[in-house]
N, C-alpha and C positions, 0 to 999 in steps of 0.2 A: 459270574460271581460265585465264589465259593461260600458254602454255608458252614456255620460253626458245627463242629464235631458233636454228636450226641442228641442233637435235636434239629431235625430238618424242618420243624414248623417255626423256627426262630429266625428273624433277620438279623444279619451281621451288621457291625457298626457301618461298613460302607454302603449296604443296602438301605439302613436307616437314613443315612446322609443323602443318598440319592432320592429316596422317597419324599425326604423332607423338601428338596429342591424342587421335586416335581409338584407336590402339594401347594407349593407357594406360587406356582404358575397356574394350577387348576383353580385355586381360589386365592388370588393375590391380595396383599394389603390394600386396603381402600380406605382413605381418611383415617379414622380411629378404630376401624376394624381390622384386626390382625389377619395375616394370611393363614392358611390351613397348617402349613408347616411351622410357622411361628409359634402356634399354641400347642405344639407337641402332637400333632396329627399322626405322625409315623409311628410314635410309641403306642397310641391308640390302635392303629391298624395292626401293629405287631401283636397286640393283645387280642384283637379280633382273630388273627391267625392261630393263636394258641387255643382259642375257644372253638374255633370253626376251621379245622385243619383243610377242609375242602377248598377253601379260598387261596390256600398257599400257593398251589400250582399256577393259578392265573395271575396272582400278584407278583410272583417271582418271574414269569414268563414276561410280563410287561416291564419289569424293572430290567431284566437282562436285555430285551429289545431296545429300551431307551439307552442302556449302556453301550450297546453295540452300535447303535445309530449315531450316537453323539461322540463315540470314541472313549468312553469310559465314565465312571461316576464323577470323578472331579471335573472332567471336560464339560459335562453337562451343566454342573453348577457355574462354570466359568464362562459359558455362552452368553451372548446378549439375548434379552428376552424375546426378541423376534425369532432368534435361531432356536431357542428352547421350545417356543411355540411350534416351530416347523418340525422339530423332532418329535414332538408329542402328537402332532397331526399325522405324520408319517407312521408312527407306532399304532396309532388308532386305526389308521386304514390297513395295516398289515395284520394287526391282531385285535379285531373289534371286540370279541367277548372278553378277552383278557384285559384289555384296556378299559372297558366298561366296568369290570370288577374292580379295577384299581380306582377309577373315578368315583364309583358308587360308594366304596369304602371310605374314600377321602371325604365325600360329602357327609356320609354317616358320622364320622369322627368329628367333622367340624360343627354340623348343626346340632349335635347332641351335646356338645360342650356347653355346660351351664354358663360360663362367662359370655359366650355367643348368644345363647338364648336370652340372657338378661339384657344384653346390648340391643337385641331385636325386639325386646318387649314381650317376649313369648313366656318368659318365667320358667321355672324348672318344676312346676308341679305336675303330677301325673294327671291325665284327662279325667279320670274317675277314681275315687269318689270325691276328691277334694279340689279338683280343678274346674273343668268346664261344667257349667250348669245348663242342663237341657231345658229349653223354654217349654212351657205348658203346651200340649197338643190340643188344637182347636178342632174338636170332632166335626163341627160344621163344614169342614173342608171336604169330608167324605160324602156329603149330602148327594152330589151329582152322581157319584159312582153307585150309591145305594139305590137310586131311582132307576138305574138301567136294568134291562132285562138280563137274565142269566145268559152268560157268554160261553157257557160250557155244557156239556152233556154229562149225564150221570153215567158211571161205568159200572 
């Protein structure tokens, strides 16, 4: 795949299209839950690449391998789902680290999407200070530990 001139950390339209098709196989539509590609995961991953250029080599290597294994970006999108899965399994076997980066960033883009969080009931609040409330700590839970002899020596 050729990259656009001027910014080697940007995915070109063909790469975005291929990544969208891959994401829809990694996290496919299920009931009312959209697939990862459907909700714009490829654009989010492209944003990650601009923020974290170190990811670019692995993502593009995985995309190039999918393209080569399936005969091109459009052919991957035209394959039957079982054939797409076979291509992805082959790329994962051939380039495990690069493929892991691709699927990890796909999952990051999907599960940090506020619409997905809301559908899952997770909400979009940060864990602290307004989200998760820590239960009060029960000091009596330490009583058995406090009664034990010293397990260390002074240095």
